[in-house]
Each structure stands twice: as C-alpha cells, then as structure tokens.
C-alpha positions as MATLAB code, in Angstrom:
seq = 'XXXXXXXXXXXXXXXXXXXXXXXXXXXXXXXXXXXXXXXXXXXXXXXXXXXXXXXXXXXXXXXXXXXXXXXXXXXXXXXXXXXXXXXXXXXXXXXXXXXXXXXXXXXXXXXXXXXXXXXXXXXXXXXXXXXXXXXXXXXXXXXXXXXXXXXXXXXXXXXXXXXXXXXXXXXXXXXXXXXXXXXXXXXXXXXXXXXXXXXXXXXXXXXXXXXXXXXXXXXXXXXXXXXXXXXXXXXXXXXXXXXXXXXXXXXXXXXXXXXXXXXXXXXXXXXXXXXXXXXXXXXXXXXXXXXXXXXXXXXXXXXXXXXXXXXXXXXXXXXXXXXXXXXXXXXXXXXXXXXXXXXXXXXXXXXXXXXXXXXXXXXXXXXXXXXXXXXXXXXXXXXXXXXXXXXXXXXXXXXXXXXXXXXXXXXXXXXXXXXXXXXXXXXXXXXXXXXXXXXXXXXXXXXXXXXXXXXXXXXXXXXXX';
ca = [
       0.000    0.000    0.000;
       2.747    2.501    0.849;
       4.561    1.577   -2.373;
       1.503    2.541   -4.432;
       1.248    5.930   -2.718;
       4.953    6.537   -3.258;
       4.754    5.699   -6.960;
       1.686    7.974   -7.345;
       3.543   10.888   -5.674;
       6.528   10.368   -7.953;
       4.256   10.376  -11.009;
       2.584   13.641   -9.909;
       5.969   15.209   -9.178;
       7.243   14.262  -12.637;
       4.155   15.760  -14.298;
       4.459   18.972  -12.251;
       8.160   19.273  -13.091;
       7.542   18.798  -16.821;
       4.691   21.364  -16.767;
       6.923   23.856  -14.948;
       9.718   23.322  -17.484;
       7.331   23.903  -20.405;
       5.958   27.130  -18.931;
       9.450   28.363  -18.123;
      10.709   27.765  -21.679;
       7.632   29.510  -23.106;
       7.964   32.584  -20.885;
      11.706   32.985  -21.393;
      11.402   33.083  -25.207;
       8.630   35.630  -25.987;
       9.995   36.522  -29.429;
       9.935   33.020  -30.971;
       7.145   30.725  -31.949;
       7.704   27.001  -31.638;
       5.631   24.515  -33.568;
       4.033   21.554  -31.894;
       6.052   19.000  -33.826;
       9.407   20.457  -32.840;
       8.323   20.708  -29.193;
       8.172   16.931  -28.865;
      10.655   15.958  -31.581;
      13.861   18.007  -31.253;
      16.553   17.888  -33.899;
      18.557   14.661  -33.313;
      21.653   16.165  -34.971;
      21.934   18.886  -32.290;
      24.437   17.881  -29.606;
      25.828   20.166  -26.941;
      28.520   19.072  -24.498;
      29.593   20.754  -21.331;
      32.941   21.649  -22.870;
      31.323   23.382  -25.860;
      28.951   25.268  -23.550;
      31.827   26.458  -21.384;
      33.753   27.564  -24.478;
      30.788   29.566  -25.786;
      30.225   31.295  -22.446;
      33.871   32.250  -22.149;
      33.858   34.055  -25.524;
      32.957   37.750  -25.901;
      29.309   38.443  -26.730;
      29.968   39.588  -30.293;
      32.172   36.546  -31.022;
      29.746   33.914  -29.822;
      28.116   31.826  -32.529;
      24.388   32.276  -33.001;
      22.379   29.770  -30.973;
      21.067   26.751  -32.791;
      17.466   27.185  -33.884;
      15.344   24.205  -34.652;
      13.603   24.106  -38.025;
      10.271   24.501  -36.242;
      11.171   27.967  -34.917;
      10.179   31.151  -36.756;
      11.368   34.702  -35.972;
       8.674   37.059  -34.677;
       9.070   40.727  -35.709;
       8.565   43.322  -33.006;
       5.900   45.142  -35.037;
       3.581   42.162  -34.531;
       3.589   42.933  -30.804;
       1.897   46.327  -31.359;
      -1.755   46.540  -30.346;
      -4.275   46.730  -33.159;
      -5.276   50.284  -32.181;
      -1.722   51.650  -32.519;
      -1.105   49.794  -35.773;
      -4.347   51.073  -37.311;
      -3.519   54.635  -36.216;
      -0.141   54.388  -37.969;
      -1.900   53.236  -41.130;
      -4.371   56.133  -40.971;
      -1.554   58.684  -40.605;
       0.234   57.204  -43.605;
      -2.911   57.231  -45.740;
      -3.091   61.017  -45.363;
       0.142   61.267  -47.373;
      -0.543   58.484  -49.866;
      -4.079   57.629  -50.946;
      -3.024   54.138  -52.104;
      -1.290   53.143  -48.864;
      -4.354   51.232  -47.531;
      -4.155   48.934  -50.556;
      -0.433   48.387  -49.998;
      -0.625   47.527  -46.293;
      -3.585   45.198  -46.825;
      -1.376   43.014  -49.086;
       1.524   42.572  -46.631;
       0.249   39.778  -44.425;
      -2.940   38.274  -43.049;
      -2.804   40.228  -39.801;
      -2.293   43.586  -41.476;
      -5.110   42.891  -43.898;
      -7.416   42.125  -40.990;
      -6.414   45.384  -39.286;
      -6.909   47.376  -42.505;
     -10.343   45.934  -43.231;
     -11.491   46.601  -39.665;
     -10.417   50.286  -39.769;
     -13.075   52.259  -41.697;
     -11.243   55.583  -41.354;
      -8.339   54.110  -43.335;
     -10.476   54.072  -46.499;
     -12.070   57.501  -46.176;
      -9.811   59.287  -48.714;
     -11.435   59.056  -52.154;
      -9.023   60.425  -54.780;
     -11.112   60.162  -57.928;
      -9.480   58.879  -61.117;
     -10.110   56.259  -63.804;
     -10.160   53.325  -61.314;
     -13.877   53.602  -60.605;
     -14.356   50.077  -59.245;
     -11.612   50.590  -56.664;
     -13.190   53.795  -55.323;
     -16.618   52.168  -55.091;
     -15.047   49.380  -53.028;
     -13.232   51.885  -50.805;
     -16.479   53.727  -50.106;
     -18.020   50.391  -49.118;
     -15.100   49.612  -46.784;
     -15.376   53.057  -45.168;
     -18.837   52.003  -43.936;
     -20.416   54.908  -42.021;
     -17.177   56.899  -41.759;
     -17.009   60.417  -43.223;
     -15.278   60.838  -46.598;
     -12.474   63.066  -47.913;
     -13.127   63.561  -51.640;
     -10.271   64.716  -53.895;
     -10.528   65.569  -57.590;
      -7.192   66.918  -58.779;
      -5.266   66.932  -62.025;
      -2.170   65.996  -60.010;
      -1.983   62.488  -58.582;
      -2.295   62.113  -54.801;
      -0.287   58.887  -54.675;
       3.245   59.025  -53.295;
       4.706   56.923  -56.122;
       3.076   59.008  -58.883;
       3.271   62.555  -57.511;
       4.377   64.062  -60.844;
       1.731   62.306  -62.911;
      -0.991   64.545  -64.326;
      -4.482   63.491  -65.332;
      -5.989   64.777  -68.553;
      -9.499   65.836  -67.593;
     -12.329   66.945  -69.830;
     -15.884   67.952  -68.808;
     -17.446   64.536  -69.452;
     -14.748   62.651  -67.530;
     -14.942   65.073  -64.600;
     -18.712   64.783  -64.425;
     -18.579   60.969  -64.444;
     -15.974   60.932  -61.683;
     -17.966   63.297  -59.482;
     -21.012   61.042  -59.851;
     -19.098   58.405  -57.865;
     -19.019   60.583  -54.732;
     -22.093   62.813  -55.104;
     -24.546   60.145  -53.797;
     -22.615   60.272  -50.490;
     -22.517   64.068  -50.209;
     -24.072   63.933  -46.740;
     -20.933   62.059  -45.536;
     -18.351   64.432  -47.022;
     -15.880   65.714  -44.450;
     -13.756   67.601  -46.973;
     -13.783   68.361  -50.686;
     -10.749   69.338  -52.758;
     -11.072   70.262  -56.437;
      -7.887   71.520  -58.111;
      -7.121   71.956  -61.809;
      -3.835   73.239  -63.233;
      -4.668   73.271  -66.948;
      -7.312   75.237  -68.797;
     -10.244   73.337  -70.316;
     -13.515   75.106  -71.276;
     -16.530   74.379  -69.060;
     -14.419   72.232  -66.739;
     -15.408   74.033  -63.560;
     -19.152   73.840  -64.064;
     -18.860   70.116  -64.824;
     -17.100   69.535  -61.507;
     -19.520   71.490  -59.302;
     -22.832   71.017  -61.141;
     -23.773   68.104  -58.879;
     -22.988   69.921  -55.601;
     -26.540   71.206  -55.251;
     -27.511   69.269  -52.128;
     -26.840   70.162  -48.460;
     -23.526   68.995  -46.996;
     -24.174   68.789  -43.231;
     -20.817   67.134  -42.375;
     -18.525   69.244  -44.575;
     -15.703   70.855  -42.567;
     -13.074   71.793  -45.170;
     -13.406   73.016  -48.758;
     -10.601   73.657  -51.273;
     -11.387   75.037  -54.757;
      -8.387   75.906  -56.945;
      -8.618   76.818  -60.625;
      -6.539   79.908  -61.346;
      -7.194   79.658  -65.111;
     -10.958   79.794  -64.720;
     -12.708   82.099  -67.191;
     -16.292   81.662  -65.950;
     -17.402   84.942  -64.350;
     -20.712   83.651  -62.977;
     -21.233   83.243  -59.231;
     -21.682   79.688  -58.000;
     -23.966   78.681  -55.127;
     -22.765   75.485  -53.472;
     -24.638   72.861  -51.450;
     -27.961   74.740  -51.685;
     -26.503   77.219  -49.214;
     -26.325   74.659  -46.359;
     -22.961   73.665  -44.816;
     -23.189   74.590  -41.124;
     -19.944   72.851  -40.046;
     -17.653   74.401  -42.665;
     -14.572   75.847  -40.903;
     -11.745   75.977  -43.459;
     -11.910   77.367  -46.989;
      -9.318   77.806  -49.757;
     -10.454   79.624  -52.910;
      -8.413   80.530  -55.986;
      -9.928   81.900  -59.200;
     -13.585   81.164  -58.342;
     -16.520   83.512  -57.813;
     -18.769   82.163  -55.071;
     -22.095   83.345  -53.768;
     -20.993   84.256  -50.236;
     -24.013   83.191  -48.182;
     -24.039   83.437  -44.371;
     -25.463   79.922  -44.094;
     -22.330   78.636  -45.834;
     -19.439   80.824  -44.704;
     -20.494   82.521  -41.472;
     -18.630   79.988  -39.272;
     -15.289   80.065  -41.072;
     -12.154   80.175  -38.912;
      -9.570   79.772  -41.717;
      -9.682   81.534  -45.097;
      -7.073   81.409  -47.860;
      -8.512   83.745  -50.488;
      -6.957   84.464  -53.879;
      -8.991   87.044  -55.769;
     -10.412   85.767  -59.044;
      -9.164   88.798  -60.984;
     -12.403   89.538  -62.813;
     -12.477   92.890  -61.002;
      -9.727   95.265  -59.923;
      -9.223   98.505  -58.053;
     -11.987   99.623  -55.705;
     -14.390   96.985  -57.006;
     -12.019   94.175  -56.005;
     -11.517   95.701  -52.548;
     -15.298   96.032  -52.159;
     -15.726   92.335  -53.007;
     -13.225   91.221  -50.352;
     -14.647   93.553  -47.696;
     -18.123   92.137  -48.375;
     -16.756   88.615  -47.941;
     -15.162   89.451  -44.592;
     -18.389   91.101  -43.472;
     -20.014   87.664  -43.668;
     -17.030   85.659  -42.344;
     -16.080   87.925  -39.459;
     -15.172   85.017  -37.133;
     -12.028   83.969  -38.961;
      -8.836   83.497  -36.957;
      -6.378   83.028  -39.823;
      -6.531   84.970  -43.104;
      -4.372   84.657  -46.234;
      -5.044   87.242  -48.935;
      -3.664   87.625  -52.487;
      -4.539   89.942  -55.379;
      -2.857   88.363  -58.438;
      -2.038   90.060  -61.736;
      -2.796   87.094  -63.975;
      -5.680   88.458  -66.055;
      -7.290   91.723  -67.068;
     -10.605   92.620  -65.402;
     -13.731   91.886  -67.435;
     -16.527   93.035  -65.117;
     -17.777   96.634  -64.697;
     -15.629   98.682  -62.331;
     -16.766  101.042  -59.582;
     -15.682  104.680  -59.716;
     -16.092  105.511  -56.025;
     -13.869  104.735  -53.069;
     -14.730  101.999  -50.604;
     -15.351  103.706  -47.262;
     -16.775  100.752  -45.352;
     -14.521   99.429  -42.597;
     -14.723   95.945  -41.134;
     -13.624   94.635  -37.739;
     -12.137   91.151  -37.313;
     -12.024   90.699  -33.521;
     -10.925   87.024  -33.609;
      -8.170   87.334  -36.227;
      -4.775   86.268  -34.831;
      -2.778   85.438  -37.995;
      -2.679   87.566  -41.148;
      -0.735   86.674  -44.301;
      -0.311   89.299  -47.046;
       0.870   87.758  -50.328;
       2.302   89.520  -53.377;
       2.669   87.818  -56.761;
       4.409   90.514  -58.782;
       7.120   93.131  -58.846;
       5.348   95.551  -56.483;
       2.637   95.727  -53.840;
      -0.730   96.092  -55.636;
      -3.031   98.986  -54.904;
      -5.845   96.620  -53.868;
      -3.781   95.102  -51.060;
      -2.664   98.488  -49.724;
      -6.205   99.859  -49.818;
      -7.666   96.692  -48.284;
      -5.300   96.727  -45.297;
      -6.460  100.215  -44.326;
     -10.099   99.110  -44.122;
      -9.782   96.271  -41.587;
      -9.405   96.445  -37.815;
      -7.509   93.610  -36.096;
      -7.444   94.160  -32.310;
      -6.229   90.598  -31.561;
      -3.596   90.179  -34.280;
      -0.440   88.454  -32.981;
       1.284   87.110  -36.139;
       1.904   88.909  -39.445;
       3.348   87.158  -42.510;
       4.604   89.223  -45.465;
       5.005   86.759  -48.349;
       6.640   87.365  -51.742;
       5.776   84.549  -54.151;
       8.219   85.773  -56.814;
      11.239   85.719  -54.449;
      12.408   89.156  -55.503;
      15.992   90.135  -54.793;
      15.143   93.846  -54.404;
      12.702   95.558  -52.063;
       9.318   96.540  -53.429;
       9.269  100.119  -54.733;
       6.113  100.888  -52.725;
       7.303   99.334  -49.473;
       7.724  102.562  -47.500;
       4.425  104.088  -48.668;
       2.713  100.825  -47.709;
       3.884  101.071  -44.088;
       3.008  104.738  -44.124;
      -0.671  103.951  -44.786;
      -0.696  100.767  -42.645;
       0.111  101.125  -38.956;
       1.222   97.847  -37.407;
      -1.049   96.895  -34.483;
       0.639   96.971  -31.041;
      -0.550   93.429  -30.276;
       1.927   91.843  -32.717;
       4.274   89.210  -31.300;
       5.708   87.627  -34.464;
       6.498   89.049  -37.909;
       7.727   87.075  -40.913;
       9.357   89.134  -43.692;
      10.353   87.505  -46.978;
      12.235   88.673  -50.069;
      10.704   91.853  -51.557;
       9.114   92.842  -48.244;
      12.524   93.187  -46.589;
      14.189   96.555  -46.028;
      17.121   96.809  -43.560;
      16.010  100.312  -42.526;
      12.629   99.116  -41.214;
      13.562   96.173  -38.972;
      15.023   98.097  -36.057;
      12.175  100.664  -35.822;
       9.676   97.805  -36.040;
      11.281   96.047  -33.066;
      11.360   99.270  -31.048;
       7.832  100.506  -31.738;
       5.950   97.273  -30.953;
       5.867   96.635  -27.184;
       4.961   92.925  -27.389;
       7.217   91.942  -30.259;
       9.006   88.660  -29.565;
      10.435   87.381  -32.871;
      11.127   88.777  -36.332;
      11.924   86.253  -39.062;
      13.654   87.392  -42.258;
      14.037   85.376  -45.463;
      16.133   86.739  -48.326;
      17.297   85.369  -51.643;
      20.281   82.982  -51.478;
      20.594   83.470  -47.716;
      19.501   81.274  -44.796;
      16.562   82.293  -42.707;
      17.435   84.917  -40.088;
      15.676   85.219  -36.738;
      15.707   88.312  -34.526;
      14.703   87.513  -30.958;
      13.290   90.489  -29.051;
      12.823   90.518  -25.269;
       9.670   92.555  -24.538;
      10.324   92.722  -20.768;
      13.858   94.030  -21.236;
      12.637   96.471  -23.855;
      10.104   98.008  -21.477;
      12.518   98.448  -18.555;
      15.659   99.468  -20.428;
      16.711  102.956  -21.441;
      18.450  101.573  -24.529;
      16.118   99.022  -26.131;
      18.290   98.746  -29.216;
      20.943   96.749  -27.333;
      18.329   94.329  -25.951;
      17.646   92.772  -29.351;
      19.349   89.439  -29.901;
      20.242   88.849  -33.556;
      20.397   85.144  -34.407;
      22.081   84.539  -37.746;
      21.460   88.110  -38.912;
      23.694   91.137  -39.452;
      23.397   94.263  -37.342;
      20.755   96.667  -38.647;
      21.438  100.361  -38.371;
      19.372  102.406  -36.004;
      16.996  104.460  -38.108;
      13.359  105.337  -38.479;
      10.853  105.085  -41.297;
      10.442  108.437  -42.991;
       6.928  109.742  -43.372;
       7.059  110.344  -47.057;
       4.255  112.417  -48.636;
       3.376  109.496  -50.924;
      -0.033  107.920  -51.169;
      -1.379  104.979  -53.127;
      -3.487  105.710  -56.159;
      -5.559  103.172  -58.058;
      -4.374  102.150  -61.526;
      -5.881  103.905  -64.521;
      -7.719  100.803  -65.711;
      -9.820  100.817  -62.536;
     -11.723  103.922  -63.682;
];
C-alpha cells in the first residue's frame, strides 16, 4: 500500500516538473514561436557538451556563434507585438500622405489585412481617377465613416506625384457622380485643376446642389478659370464648414455657408480690380467675421472683365478674432488693392503677421515705405515674418522698437539662410536703450533708423476707372 502511494507521488511530481519546465521555456522566449512537432521531436543532430557550452560562455558576446534554432522555430518581428489600435492609427496617418497606402498595407500579411479591413477611417480618402471600381469598393469599406473627396489633375499617390491626369468635362462629371450620392458624408472636398479646359469648372460642381451637413473643409483651386458667374454650393447649407481655400472662383458668399469660417485662404479671381475688387473682399469678410487666420492675395494674372466702380470703398470691417494675417504679393510691387484693403480692416487681436513674396524678388518693393506709411502695425503683434521683396534693412530696427509685445522677427532673403531676430519685450520696457536688448540670431546688425513719413499715397491704376 505505501509503495503505491509513493509511486503515485513520484508520477505527480514528474508531471508537475515537466509542466513547470514547459511554462518556463515559453515565458523565457517571448519573441519566438515554436511549432508543436518540434516541441516533442527536437533535432537529433543537435548535440551540446559541457565543454562546448563552457567555451561559448567564455567568448565575448559579439564573437559567440548564433544559438542553434530548430527548423520549427520562426522569428517574430517586433511590429507584430503592437496593439491593433496603434497599428491602425499608424496606417491612418500614412494614408493622409498616400491615398493608395491602404491597398499596400492590406497586401503585406494576413494580420495587417485584418487590421486594414477593420479600420473604416483608413479608407475615407477618395481620390477620384479612372479606377472607378476601386473607389466604389473603398467607399463600401469606409462604412459609415465620413469621406475626404479629392478631384485633382495631379496624382495624390506618393509613387506618382508628378503624374498629371488629362481631364475633360465629361470625364470630370462621371468621376464626381461616384461621390455625389454620399454628399451627406463628405468631411472635406478638394477640387484643383492646373490646366485650362472650357466648361471644366461647371462640370465639376454642377452636382454639388444638395446640403452637406458634415462638410468641414473646402478647397477650390482653378486659377485659369474664365467663368465669371457666381456659384452657389450645397444649396446654401454647410453649417460645419470651418476651413476654406479659394483661388480663381466667384462664389455666392451666403451666411449659411461661410459665417462659421475660422480659416480663409482667399486668392482674388481677378475679374475685377481697383476699388471693385476691394469692395468684393470687404463684403466677404463682413459675412465671415469670425475667422482666426486669413491669407489674402490679389494676383495680376488676367485683365478685369466686369464693370468697375468709380467711387472709393469707405466701409470698414472689424475682425475681432483674427490672430494670424498673411499678405501675399505675386508681382514686382505691392498692388493697390492690397494696400487699400489693409487700411479698411481692424484687427485688435492680431499676434502674427506674414509678409510673403511669391516671386522671391531680390530687391525691395518700390512701394514698401508708402505701404507702411498707410498701414500702422497693431501693437498686439508678437511675431512678424518678412520675406524677399518685403525686406528693407532700414525698417527692422524701428519695427522692433515701436511694438511693445514683439518677440520674434523672421527674415528670409534670396540665397541666404533664414534669419531670426529675438526680441525681449520685458527688457525692452525696462531698459533705457532698447536697441541693445535685441538678440540677432544669424542676422547682421541693422542700423538704427526710423521710417520716414514720405508724402506718398497709393493711387488706383488707370484701368480701374
């Protein structure tokens, strides 16, 4: 009887010891996967003696031979240890740069395909082109997720960035019909054409005559547009629209569409000039008075073709929420419209001013001093960015002295690195010599001078009358 109990205890001890050994080997090798066959049938050719083991341990780490791996073992990459949520978020961030990345990652392995198919936001970008069946399938995989619709003559794929699509009105209309049935799910819409084709713009927007309740961002770029008619989008209903980029298009500026804008990048269409163009922009800002960031450009790409006004624009507009203002120039001098426009707006909360020269001129604009004579910089400014033709060495030092809250002045000139002037507002207020309190980082010393009040005023061009 005692012998039976003893044999039973030994059997239980052997089972417990083997179970403990299995768990220990599994926990100590988390980065390898061992098949069931190799777990019970090790490689008979593998032999390790105590002498060999002692020799291997005595060697330096970099000189030791790689440990023997059974044929049943497979290496496990660290990326497979990431949680599904983090992996899907990485895929979504990559799809914002390359519209075809979801297709690529879904063909890597079974796990990645499962993650991609179970992430609806990964398929939300619909960059319309000739692959109609693929975009229909992507809309289906997006399920109830909102959509980002892109119709551009330039490819949105990373591997074909320089490829251009040849669009005509019939092709554009057929492509837009893929996304128009889901207009209530649009989160953003981008339509951009770089080449001129007659009636192309109306073909692209003719179907946008239904409300877009989820639309948050709108980008319409067609600088070669020759259609002077005003376009009413989405039946005047887009209550969540916050960001708008317009270039070359005349829109019917309805309060139900554009009253809630916080970002506006506006390039004037050029069908009007002089006081009429300034009146158009002031009317736009009267509707969108809640904007916080404004980019404005009056290009010289076409001659005006609409009737011009012969009276000055006396209406002033206040933008109490505007914090960032960007004034762009695409020419050899500051246009009259921009100088007249800047005198008609009030910006009590402006903290950042960007003076942008798209032509990268090597010389200062001829009308630079008269411009700052008619435009007084607001005292709330903290940052100023000056580029190319906007730069004059005689204006930097007075600008830093006259603005009490100025913290940084950035200067960009042709064939020179960007220069940053750090200004200490506290030291400037308490010092008797504020000129010496300016720290020049990567910039030469600017002479102490002041802007002369020249008796020069802007006058509209002759073609405006």
